[in-house]
N, C-alpha and C positions, 0 to 999 in steps of 0.2 A: 111125573114130569114137573108138576107145580112144586112138589116138595123139594126136588133137585134144584129148581130155580131159587127157592127160598133159602136153601143151604148156601148156594153160591152167592146170593145177595148178602147174606149175613157175613160171609167171608170178605166180600168186597167192602162192606161197611166197617168191619174190623180193621182192614188194611188202610182204609181212608182215615180212620181215627188215628192209627199209628203215624201216618204221614202228616196229619194235622198237628200232632204233638211235636214231631220232629221239626216241622216248618216253623212252629212257634219258638222253639229253642234256637233255631238258626236265625230267625228274625231278631231275637234278643241279642245275639252275638254281633250281627252285622247291621244293627239298626242305624238309621241315618244319623251320622254325627259329623262334626266339622273336621275332625282329625282322624283319618283312616288308619294312621299308624298305631292307634290305641286298640285296634281290633285284634283279637286273638285269632290269627290266621289258621293255626293248626286246628283249633277247636271248630272254626267255621268250616274247614275242609272236611273234617270228620262228620259233621252233621250233613253237609252237602252230599258227601259220598253215600251216607246212609239213606238219604232221601232218594237218591238215584237207584239204589238197590231195591228199596221198597216200591218205587214206581214200576220197575221191571216186573215185580211180582203182581202188582195191581193190574198192569196191562195184560199179563198172562191170564189172570182170573177173568178179565172182561173181554178178552179177545175171542171172537167167534169166527170171523172171516179173515184170518191172518194172511192167507195166500192172496186174497183179493186186495187187501190193503197194500201188500208188497208190490203188486203189479201196478197199482195206482201211483205209488211213490216213484216207480221207474219212468212214468210218463207224466210229469208235473204239468206240462202245457196242454191245453185243450186242443182237440183235433178240429179240422175245418168245419165239420158238421156242427159241433158245439158253437163255434164262432158264428156260423150262418144262422143258427137258431136264435142266438142272442141278438144278432142284427135284425132279424125278423121281429123279435119281441120289442126292440126299440122302436121300430117303425109303427108297429101296432099301438105303441104307447104314446105316439106323437112326436118321437125324436127323429126328425128328418134332416139330413145334411149331406150335401154332395162334395164336402170339402175334406173328408177323411174316410179311411177304412182302418180296420183292426188288423195288425200284422205281428209277426214274431221278430224280435230283435235280440241282441246279446243279453239285454237285461231281462228278457221275457216278453210278454205281450206289450204292445205299444200302439200308438196312434200314428198312422202314416198319412201325410198330406196328399190329396188327389189333385190339387191345383196349387199354384203359387199363393202364398198368404202374406199379407202385409201386417205390420204391427197394428194391434188393436182390432184386426178383423175377427169377427165372431166365428169360432170353429164349430161349436155345438151349444144348443140350449137344452137343458135338462129339466123337465117339469117335476114339480113336487111329488106327484103321485107315484113315481117310480123310485123315489128315495126312501130307503129303509131307515127309519128314525128310532131313537132310543125310547120314544113314547109309542104306545100301541093301542089299538082298538080291541085287541083280543081280550075277552072278559076274564079268562083264566089267568093270563099273564098279568093283567091289571091287579088281580087279587094278590099274586106273588109280589109284585112291585109295590104294593101298599105297605109292605113291611118297612118300618122306619129305618132298618139297617141297610136297606137298598135305596133309600131316597136319594143319596148323594153318590151312588155308584152307577152312573149312567153307562160307563163303559162295560160293566158287568151285565147290566140289563140288556144292552145291545148284543152282547155275546149270547145270552140266553135266547133272545129273539131270533138270531141267526140260526141257532141250533134247532129251534122250534120250527122255523120255516124250511130248513134243510130236511127235516124228518117228515114234513107234511107234503104228501104226494100231490096235493091240490094247491100248493102255494103259488101265489102270483109271481114270486121272485125266483122260481125254479130255473128259468133260462139264465138269469143273472148268477145264481149260486153255482150253476154248472160251469160257468166260465172262470170262476175263481180258482186260483192255484190249489192243487191237491196237497202240496207241501210248501211250507213257508220257511225261508232262511232266517229263522228267529233263534236267538241264543237260548230260548226255552227248550230247544231240541238238542242242544249241544251236550257232549259227554263231559265228564269231570275233567279228563285230561285236556280237552279243548278249552274249557273254561280256565284251567290253570295257566294256559299260555297268556292270558290277560293279566297275570300278576303284575301289580304295580300301576296298572292303568285305572282310569276313572271308572271304567265299565266293570272291573273285576268283581267287586262286591255288589254292584247293581244287578248283575245277572243272578246272583244268589238271592237277592231280595225279591226280584221278579218271580223267580220260581217258587219261593216260599209263599209269596202273596197269592200266586195263582192256585196253589194247593189249598190254601185256606179258603179262598173264594169258591173253589170247586166243592170242597167239603161242606161249606155252608149251604150252597144251592142243592147239592145231592141229598142232604139230610132234611131239607125244608119240606114240611108237610104239604105246602101249597104248590109244589113243583108239578106243572101239568104235563111233564114229559116222563115217559116210562124210564125207570132207573136203569134197566138193562140196556137201554139205548143211550142213556146219558153217561157215556164212558169218559174216562180221562182223556183218551186220544181224541175223541170228538170235541170235548171241551177245549183241549189245548189247540187244536186246529182253528176253532172259531175265535178263540182269544187272540191267536197270532194274526188272524185275518183282521180283527178289529184294531189291534195295535198298529198294523201297517197301513190301514185304509180309512180309518175313521176321521171324520172332519166335523168341526163345530160350525153349524150354519144357522142363519136366521132368515126365514122366509115369511112372507106376509100371512101365511096361515098358522103361524106360531106366535105366541106371546113373548117367548124368550128363546135364546140359542139352545139348540139340541145337538147331541152327537148323532152322526148319521153315516151310513154307507151310501155313496153316490155312484150309481152305475155309469160307465163310460169315463166319468171324471177320474175314477180311481185306476184307470188303465194308463193314463198319461204318466210318463216317467219324468224325473226331476232334472233340472239344470239351473245354473245361476241366472237370476233375472229379477223380475218383480211380480207381485201378485196381480194377475190380470183377470181374475175370476170375480164376478159380482153377482149379487142377488137382484133379480129384476122380475116384476110381475109374477111372483110366486114360482119363479124358476131360477136355476143356477146357470149363468151365462159364462161360458169359457171363451176367453179371447186369446189371441196370439200375443205373447209378450215381446216378440220380435218377428222379423221376416223369416219365412220358411219357403223353401223351394218344393216344387211338386216331387213327390216320391221320398222326401226327407221325413225323418221321424219328428213329429211335433211334440215338444216337451213343455212343461210348465214349471213354475217355481213353487216348491212346497212351502217355503217360508224360511225364516231365519233360525236354522237348527244346527247345532254342533254335530260333529261326526259320531260322538258317543250316543246321541239320541237316534241318529239314523241307524246305527248299528243295532241298538237295543230294540227299536220298534219297526224299522223298515227292512232291516237285514242287509244293508249295504253301507258303504262309506263313499264320500265324494271328495275327489282330489281337488286341491286348491279351494277348499270350502272357505269362503270369506266370513262365514258365521261361526267357524270352528273356534273352540276355546277349551282350555283345561282348567280344572280347579286346583288351587294351591291353598293349603291351610295356613292361616296366620293367627297367632294368639299372643297376648302380652305375657312377658316373662314375669310371673308373680313373685319371684325372688329378688327382682330388681328393686333398688331403693327408690327408683322413680316410678314404680308401678302405680301408686295412688294418683300421681299427677297425670300420667299417661291415660289411665283409666278415666279420669275426669274429663280430659280433652275429648276422648272418644264419646263419652256420654253427652257432652255439650254439642257434639256434631252428629248425634243420633247414629253413631256407628257402633257395631258390636265389639265386645272384648275379644271374641274368638269368631273367625269368619272363614268361609270358603271363597277365596278370591278368584275371579275368572281372569285367565291370561289368554290374550289373543296373539296371533302371529305378527311379529315385527312391529308391534306398537303396544304402548302401555296406556290404558285408559286413565283419564284424569282422576276418576273416583278411586281407582286402584292406587295411583301414585300418592294421592292425599293420605290414604290409609298407611302406606309405608313411611311417609314423611312423619306422621304422628308417632309411629313405632320407633322412629329414629331420633326423636327429641332427646336432647341431653341437658345437663345442668346449665350450660351457657345459653341454650335456647330459652330455657325457662327464666333465666336472669334477665335476658334482653326483653322478654315479654312482648315480642313482636310477631309471634307465631300465629296468634288467633286470627288476625286480619289476613295473613298469608294463606292460612288453611281455608278460610271462608271464600277467598277470591280465587283459590286454586293456584296461587303463585308460589315460587320457591321461597322457603323459609330462610335458608342460607346455603352457601356452596358446600360447607362442611356437612350440613344436614342432608342435602341432596346426595352427597357422596355416600353417607351412611345408609340412606334409604335404598339406593341402588345396590349397595353391598349386601343388604339384607335380602333383597329380591334375588340377587345372584346366588347367594348361598342356598336359598330355598329351592331355586330351580335345579341346582346341582343335586340337591337331596332327592328331588323328584325322580331324576334319571337313575339314581342308585336303587330305587325300589323295584325296577324291572328285572326280570330274570335274564334278559338278553340286552345287548347294546343295539343302538341304531344301526351300526355298521354290520353287525351279525344278522339282523333282520333283513337288511338290503341284500346281503350275500345269499341268504336262504331263499329269498323271493326270486333272485336272478337265476337260481339253479333250475327252476321249472319242475314239472312233474308233481305238482302239488294238487291236493284236492281243492275244490271250490271254497270250502269252508276255511281250510288252512290259509289259503291265499287271502281270503277276506280278513282273517285275524291279523296276518302280517301287514297288510295294507293299513289297517287301522292303527296298529302299533307304530308303524313308520310315520304316519301322518301326525300322531300324537307326540312322539318323541321329537320329530322335526320342529314342531311348534314350540316345544320347551327349549330346544337348542337355539331357536331363533331369538328367544328371550335372553338366553345366556349371552349370545353374541351381541345383542343390543345393549345389555348391561355392561359388558366388558368395554365396549366402545364408549359408552357414556361415562364410565368410571375413569377411563384414560383421559377423556376430555376434561372432566371435572378436576382430576388431579393436576393436570397441566394448568388449568385456570387458577387453582389454589396456589400452585407454586409461583406463577407469575404475580399473583396478588401479594404473596408474602415477600417476593423480591422487591416489588414496588414499595411495599411498606417499609422494608429495611432501607431502601434507597432514600425514601422520604425522611426516615428517622436520622440517617446519616447526614442528609442535607441540613436538617434542623440543627444538629450538633455543630456542623461546620459553620453555619450561619451565626450561631450563638458565639462560637469561638472568635470569629472575625469581629463581631461586635465588641467582645471583651478586649481584644487586641487594639482595636481602633480607639476605644475609650481610654485604655491605659496610655496610649501614645499621645492622645490629646491632653490628658491630665498631667503628664510627666513634666518637671522643670526643664528650662532650656539648657542649663549647665549640665544637667544630667544627660541630656540628649547628646551633647558633644562627647561625653565620656563613654557613651554606649558604643561598643565595638562589636563588630560582627565576629562570630567565632572563626578561628583560623583553621583552615582546612590543610590537609597535607600538601595540596597543590600550591596553596598560598605560601606555606612554609618554604617549599622548594624555590619558588619565585623570589621570596625575601632573601634567602641565602645567596642566590645568584647575583642579586643586585648588590648585596654587601660585598661580595667578592670582586665585582666589577669596580666598585667604589674604592676598595682597597688597592687594586692594581693601578687605578688612575692616580691615587694619592702617592703611591710608591714611585710612579714614573715622574710625577711633578717634583717630588722631593729630590730625586736623582738629578733632574734637570736643573733645579735651583742650586743644588750643591755644586754642580759643575760651573755654574755662573760665578758663585762666590769664590771658588778656587781660582778661576781666571782673573777675577778682580784683585785677589790678593797678590797674584803674580804681577799684575800691573802696578800695584802700589810699591812693590819692591824694585820695580824696573826704573831706568833713568827717566827724568822728567819729560824729556822730549818724546818718550814713547807712551806717556799716559794719555788716554783719551779724554777729550773735553766734551761734557754733556751739558749743553747750555739751556735747552728747552725743557728739562725735567722739572715738574712742579714740586712744591715743598712737600706735598702729601706723598708723592711718589718717593721722594727722597726719604721721608720718614719711614714709609713702609719698607723700603728697600733696606734701610739701615737696620730696621727691626729684624728683617729676614736674615741679614748678614750676622747680626748678633746671635740669632737662633742657631744658624749653621755653625757659627764659631763655637757655641756652647756644645753643639753635638760633636764637633770635631775634637774639642777638648775632652769631652766625655769619652 
């Protein structure tokens, strides 16, 4: 029997070594970098698929009670007996409160108010002695944790402690461990096809990194000579369950019996579910005091605020996403174009402001943080901005450099947001349509909700940029129009000054000779006047001719018929005689 166990253990160790090698290769491909587009997705998926296949073989080698494990997975929530035993353990440990009970809700276990609670009312006080910390008094575990490689891996240490206590039938924490969920909705349990649905999202490569890291940590502990747990019991499934519990429930606390913050599992506190609010839990008298962050009615589920966490962190570590998460954001990669002739100058500006040349920029919903906007303004600097040399003060104070720079900055952001949406395998509309159909598994529904929240956030930034660009473009057009009007007014003013000066300096004689240009209307008026004058002269000539003719007749008549004009002046006579002579000449002619 011992020989059979040794053979099986050798096979397990060989399989773990294969997994460790694969995980190291995957880590190298999907290592944390600012630009995820440089990752070889095909190669990453090949390693990720290979790891999943090897894990199935490892589980098969280590599995002893497969049927029992399956029955446990079908009933993830504890029964009432387990809840009652846990409540009894709390009372025996000094946790007494008549303000809550433990109940089952849509999210799983939760805390139900047994009376009305006001904001800042104490719900429960949790003493230090029932808190499972990443530091331990167990001598064997202390030897293991003395390894320098584990000094900074508090989360891994706490995982090992949880497994150690779970396998110890005399453990003080058994009633608490019994109430912990048998399965955890962690991406560490997802299939390759389920992970592939995250393509394009922030969480896509993070899931691969998490699994690869978990395998390497498991291999390190499994092979460690100082591990105080039997290797047959230290299976991958046991480790994965404990790690998922730690990821979803660990808290960093500082109590009076510790010199520095430690990671810990806090019974009761980790049963509270999350909602938006504020942190209302404090450390007091070597205990953790949980207060109501708002009013709650009797029978209502009492929730707490987990902290400012984006949805991709909730998904990766807690296994849920929160709608309308005010702390949600996505990462956008931004780096300087090294082929640009302005690259040295922009790089220098970034250095002067302690900003990286390549960065993962956080984008929130319906708002652009000032630090983010400053970064885009620097990337949008052009030759005119550098010539004006006014950008330094604007960057330091967070003010607009110029309207044209602001327009370019928002255009850069808009283009990058649109590129983000193109990375996904599906569109926002397609995800919403799939989710509305129903009939989905819990995990598929969770993935779709996450994708919808993330894509909606990006779309909100696109809408924001488009509106800002339209506003800036309108302002620039108005500014250019005003500039042109001002330039035209200057030209007209200068022309008037020139005309006035010429008029003042011109000689008087020349002024009289100056005639206004004759228009077509003036010409027509002039011709009409000339015609009227001609007609008048013609009528006068005919009249004068008739008078002369009559006078000639009278000269030839007898003297008694000749009229006598006694009062005519000499001048009239002279003029009259002249006219007679003119008419006589005309008649002779």
